[in-house]
C-alpha positions in Angstrom: 89.5 88.3 94.9 86.6 89.0 92.6 85.1 92.2 91.6 81.5 92.7 92.7 79.0 95.4 92.1 76.8 96.9 94.8 74.4 94.0 94.5 77.2 91.5 95.0 77.2 90.3 91.4 80.6 89.4 89.8 81.7 92.1 87.5 84.8 90.5 86.1 84.7 91.3 82.4 84.9 88.2 80.0 86.7 90.5 77.6 89.4 91.3 80.3 89.7 87.5 81.1 90.2 86.8 77.4 92.8 89.5 77.0 94.7 88.5 80.1 94.7 84.9 78.9 96.1 86.0 75.5 98.8 88.1 77.1 99.8 85.1 79.3 99.9 82.8 76.3 102.1 85.2 74.4 104.5 85.7 77.3 104.9 82.0 77.9 104.8 80.9 74.3 102.3 78.3 75.4 98.5 78.0 74.6 97.7 76.5 78.1 96.7 79.9 79.6 94.0 80.2 77.0 92.2 77.2 78.6 93.5 77.1 82.2 90.9 77.6 85.0 90.6 81.1 86.5 92.1 79.8 89.8 95.4 78.7 88.1 98.3 80.4 89.8 100.3 82.8 87.7 103.6 81.8 89.3 105.4 78.5 90.0 103.4 75.4 89.3 100.6 77.3 87.7 101.4 79.3 84.6 105.0 79.4 85.7 105.8 83.0 85.3 109.3 84.0 86.7 110.1 87.5 87.9 111.0 88.7 84.4 107.8 87.5 82.8 105.9 88.8 85.8 107.3 92.2 85.2 106.6 91.9 81.5 103.0 91.0 82.4 102.6 94.1 84.5 104.0 96.2 81.6 101.5 94.6 79.1 98.6 95.0 81.5 99.5 98.7 82.0 99.7 99.2 78.2 96.6 97.3 77.4 94.3 98.5 80.2 95.9 101.5 81.7 96.0 99.8 85.1 99.2 99.9 87.2 98.9 96.7 89.2 102.2 97.2 91.1 101.4 100.8 91.9 98.0 100.1 93.3 98.4 96.6 94.9 101.6 96.8 96.9 101.4 93.2 98.1 100.6 92.1 94.5 97.7 89.9 95.7 96.1 90.6 92.3 98.9 88.5 90.8 97.8 85.3 92.6 95.8 83.7 89.8 94.4 84.4 86.4 91.0 85.2 88.0 92.4 87.6 90.6 94.3 89.5 88.0 91.3 89.7 85.7 89.1 90.8 88.6 91.5 93.5 89.7 91.8 94.9 86.1 88.0 94.7 85.6 87.4 96.7 88.8 89.9 99.4 87.9 88.5 99.7 84.4 85.0 99.9 85.8 86.2 102.6 88.2 87.5 104.6 85.3 91.2 103.8 84.9 92.4 105.3 81.7 92.9 103.0 78.7 90.3 100.4 79.6 
């Protein structure tokens, strides 16, 4: 899932990617998310978030960007990888979500 504008260009904000990486590094206490590829899964063998840290991530994303991932993405597909989460946030911020 990447955010694309009407021309098909990727509109995932590098600033959003950087902030998501920083949040993940803080939540895990590990610098690996700062350098992990965008297709790194957030759960299990990727970043390794458990349900508690996943909930904490959603809370931090809402506070930082004003985007309610769980409220807008009922299947939580946006939580698949670092890149899908950053793309989801970038799109919502571009669409005018408060706090972004």
